[in-house]
N, C-alpha and C positions, 0 to 999 in steps of 0.2 A: 641552335635549334629554334625552330619557329613555333609561335603560338598557332595552333591549328584548329580550324573550325570546319566541320563537315556540313555542307548544305544539302539535306535530304528533302524528299517530298512524298506526299501521299499519292501522287500519281503525275502523269504528264500534264503540262500547262498550268501548274500551280503557281509558277513565278520563281523557280529556282534561279534561272539566269538573270532575272531582274533583280533578285535579292543579291546574287553574287556580285553583279556589277555595282550595285549600290553600296555594298560593304567594301568593295575594292576602292571605290571612290573615297569613302570616308575613312578607311584604314590608312590611306596614303597621307592623310592629314596628321596622323599620329605616329606612324612608323615609316622609316626610311625605305626599306625594302619589303614589298608586298607581292606575293606570288599567288598563282592560280593554277589548278590542275583539274582536268576532266578525266579521271582515270579510265573509264570506259566510255568510248565516244560512239553513240548509236547513229549520229547524224554526220556522215562523212562529207567532207568538202575538200577542195584543193586550194592551196595558197602558195604561191611561188614554187610550184612544182612539187609541193609536199602535201600528202594526205594528212588530214587532222579533222577533229570534230568541229562542226560549225560554231558551237558556243566558245571553244578554245580559240578559234580564229578571231572571233568578235573581241574577246578579251585582250588577245595579244595585240591586235591592230589599234584598238581604242586606247590602250594604256602603254603602247610602245614596247611590247615585250616580244616582238617577233623573233628575236634570237632564242628565246626559250620555248618556241612553239613545239618543238619535238618532245620536250619534257612535259608541256602542258596538255598534251594529247597523246600519251604513250601507246594506247591500244585503240585503234579505230575499228569498230565492228562492221564487217563486210558481209554481204549476202552469203549465206552458207556456212559462216564460221561456227555456228552452234552445232551444225551437223558434223563439221570437221572435228570439233572437239569430241563429240560423242563417238565418232568413228576412229578416234585416236590419231588423226592426221595433224591435229593441232594440240599441242601440250598445254594443260592448265598450268603447269609449273612455269612454262615459257611466259605465259600471259601474266602470271603473278610477278615473275621476275622484272618484266617490262614495267608493270604498274608500280610496284613497291620500289623498284630502282629509281624511277623518275621522281616518286614522292620523297625519297631520301635526299636526292640531289637538290630538290627544290627547298626541302626542309633545312638544309645546311646553309643555303645562300639567302634565306629570307628571315625577316623578323616576324612576319605574320603570313600564314599560308591558307588560302581558301580552297577547299576540296569540294567540288561540285559533283553530286551523284547523278545517276541517270535513271529517269522514270521513278517508279515506286521502289521501296526498300529491297525487294528481292531480285531486282534486275541485276543480271551478271551471275546468278547462281550456277548456271550450266557451265560458266567460264571458270568457276572456282573462286570468284571474288565478287560477291554481291555487295551492295552499298553498306550493309550492316557489318559485314566482315572486314571491309576496308577501314571503316570508322574504328572498329575495335583494334585492328592491328596497328594502325597509325597513332592510336591514342587520341584522336581528334574528338572534340566536343561537338555533339550533334545538335544542329538547329533544323527542326522538322518544319517545312513550309507547307501550308495548306491553302486550299481555296477558301471562298467565303461560305457563310451559312452557319448553322448551329449543329443539327443532328448529323448531317453528312460530314461535318469536320470531325466530330467526336468519333463517329463510326470509322472513318478512314484512318484517323490518327491511331485508334486503338489497334486496328489491323496491323499497321506498320510498326507500331511500338513493340508488338509481340516478337518480331524478328530481331529488332535491336536488343531486346531484353534476353533473347536466346543466345545472342552473340556476345552479351555483356558489354555492349557499347553505351556510352553515356549520352543519353537524350536529355538535354537541360532546358530546352524551351521549344515551344511551338509558335511559329510566326504565321499569322492569319493574313492572307491577302485577298483582294478582290472583295472587300467589305463594302456593302451598300452604305453610302455615306450617312444617310439619316438614321441608319440602325447601328452605327459603329459602336457607340457607348453600350448599347443594349446587348450586342453580339459579344463584345469582349467581357462584359460583366457575366453573362451566362456561361461562357466558356471557362472563365476563371473558376466558377462554381463547379463545373463538370470535371475539372482537373485538380480540384482542391486537395484530394486525397493522395495525390502523386507529387513527387518532387520535380515538377515541370512548370515552368513559367509560361504564361500566355502573353504573347507580345502582339501588338497591333501592327500590321504591315501596311500595304498600300490599299486605299480605297479602290473600288472598281472604277477604271478610267478608260472610257471608250477610246480616247486618243492613244492609249498604250496597247489596248487590246485589238484595235481595228487595223486593217492593212492600209498601206499607202497605195498610190497609183503605180509606183515603181514596183512594188511588191507583186501586184496583180499581174503586171506585164511579165514578171518573171515566172509566176505560176502558170501562166498561159503560154509562156515562151514565145512571146510576139514583141514587135517593136512598139515602143511608146513614143508618141509624138507629143512632146511637152517640154517646157523649159525646166530648169532644175527645181524651182519653187513648186511648180505644178506637179512634178514627179514626187515630191515629198508630201503632197496633200493627203490627208487621211480620210478615208472613206468611212462614212457612218451608216450608209444605207446602199443596198444594191437593188435595183429595180429592173425587172424584165418589162420592157415597154411594148406591150401588145395591144393596148387599147388605142382609142382615137387620140390624136395629137392633143386635143384640148384636155381630155381626161388625164393623159400622161403628165401634163404640165400642172394640173390640179394636185396630182399625187406626189409631186416632188417634195422632198424634205431636205433637211440640212445635209450638205455634202453627199449628194446622191450620185452613185455611178450608174448611168443609164445604159442598159443593154438593148440596142436598137438593131433590128435586122437590116442587112444591107439593101433589101428591097423597099424599106420604108423611107423613100426620099423626102417626103413631106415632113416627117418627124425629125429626121436628121437636120433638115434645113431649119425647122423651128427651134430645136434646142441650140443649134449653133448661133442663130440670131439672138436668142434669149441670153446667151452667154455675154453679149455685149452690155447687158442691163445690169446696174448695180444691185437691183433687188432680187435678180435670179442668180448671179454668179455665186453667192455663197451656197445656193442649193445644187448647183451642178458641178460635181467634181470632174466629170469627163464622161467619155463615151467608150463603150466597147461595141464594135460593129461586127457581129457574126454574120454567117450565111454564105451561100455559094454565089449569089447574084452579084453581078458587077455594079459597083457604085457609079452612078452617072457622072459624067465629066463636070457638069455644072454643079451638082451637089458636092462633089469633092472639092471644088473651087471654093464654094461657100464655107465648108468645114475648115479648110486651111486658112482662109482669110479671117475667120472668126477668132482664131487663136485658142479654140477649145481643145483641151488635151483628148487625145483619142488613140486607140489601138484597133487594128483589124485582125480579127480571129477567124480563121477558116474552119469554124466548127458550128454546131447548132447553138441556138440561144440556151437551150436547156443544159447542154453539155458544159458551156461556159459558166452558167450559174452554179452547177453542181461542183465544178472544179473550185470555184471561189468559195463555195460554202464548206467544202471539205478541207480547205486550207486553214491552218491555224497560224496567224501572223507571228513570225519570230524576229527578234531584233537583229539587225545587221549594222555594221559600222556606218554604212551609208544613211541610215535612218537618224540624221543629225538632229532633226526636230524632237524626235521621241527621246533620244539619249539625253539631250539638254534638259528636257522636262523631267525625265527620270532622275537625274542627279539633283535637280532642284527639289523634287518631292522627297527624295531620300533624306535630305538635310532637315525637312520638316517632320517626316514620319518615322524615322529610325533613329534610335538612341544608340549610337555606336558604343559609347562607353558601357551602357548596360549590357550590350551583347558581348562586348570584349570581356567584361567581368565574369561571364559565365564560364570563361576558360580557366578561371582561377579556382573555381569550386572543386 
């Protein structure tokens, strides 16, 4: 039987996968066999011809657990599945059998098992096994992951705790992520005061890190479904600012900030040439992450030659500038196994920020 921890969250994008990956990295220093499962997978992907949740694929590939992928992602939610359950075409019992059967097998073969929930606590209710229900049935100790702040953390945590309490699942700690660095001590102090009357520890997670939160050039190319012209290091570069370059060339240059992705319409030859030439200069290269060239106009032959000879990373998107900007803004950067820079930083930060022994001890209470 494995020691089991359930990674829950107050909502999407709170840092569940970041937390799971960090715990996995640290647990492997203490335990020989460490497993992972995403019982309900709301983000389908395909790996080696097999459908699985994206987070499970990341964990399997990063930690060499590809042989267990089917167990790590026992039920992948597809479009229309909730309606099929309500219409009786898909049995809740079948879903529960798949989920709990996989957990049992991983429980038997591991010393420590990380169970990562999906979304907020209630996700999966229509399927017959929401996060709180899975935590209670498996007997896993719950670590509730939240974003940063004070009032919003308390409010969101209390909303989610209500369902765990209804299911009689054990929530032993809240892990606060995305903390503003200069407010870290103050934030944790007041959150400890807010939960002082409950048997719940408040643990400090990761500070807000743009390098973890922001997308890479490769990620943006994937979102836009276009080819990225860049070398491997350029593709890994993390974008801190996205700028629609509609002003004069001089004004655009003045507005460049650290690691800016410039959206420049294909009709703006003079600006494309200016940014490409600036990419040669040491003082500007840190400011220019690359170009997205949207628009229906044909890029002139000489401009294209200058872009290619400059070595500036770029992608051509046959969309409007506003559409490109909206697609990037709507995307939330998720970790993938190709994000080697981010993953290396994450494991280094985990060793500084997370006390694994303290979290592991929660499972003994």
